[in-house]
N, C-alpha and C positions, 0 to 999 in steps of 0.2 A: 263254620259247619255247614254241611249240606243236609237238608231235610230229605225225607222219603220223596216229596214232590219235585225235588230238584232245585228248589228255591233256596236261596241263601238266607240264614237267618243269624241274627246277631247274638253272640254269646257274652254275658257280662262276667267279669270275674267277681269273686267274692269281695273284694276290697273296694269295689265300685261306690257303695254308700259312704264309706269313710273319705274317699276322694272327693266326692260331692260335698260333703260338710266341709272339708279343708278349702274347697274353692268358694263356698258360701262366706266362710269366716274371712278368707283373703278378700272378697269383694266387699265386705262390711268394712274392713280396715281401710281399703282403698277409697271407699266413700268418705270415711272419717278424714283421711289424709287430705282429700280434694277440698272438703268443707273447711278444714283448718286452714289449708293454704290460701284459700279464697279469702277467709276472714282476715288472716295476717297480711295478706297482700293489700287488701283494701284499707287496713288500718294504716300501713306503712305509707301507702300512697297519699291517703288524706292527710297523714301527719306531715309528710314531705310538702305538701301543697300549702298548708296553713301555718306551719312554723316558720317563722322568719330566719333567714340565713345568719344574720349578726346576732 
């Protein structure tokens, strides 16, 4: 939209807060997934190093 002064201003849609909450929730799930992946990967690597083959 163009304001009276001629400068552009951003218009936010009404659904923006809902989208922001969804992004926050998705970011939290990603953080949990990364943490679990790190823990599982460390566990598997340490197990593979210290458990004998035979």
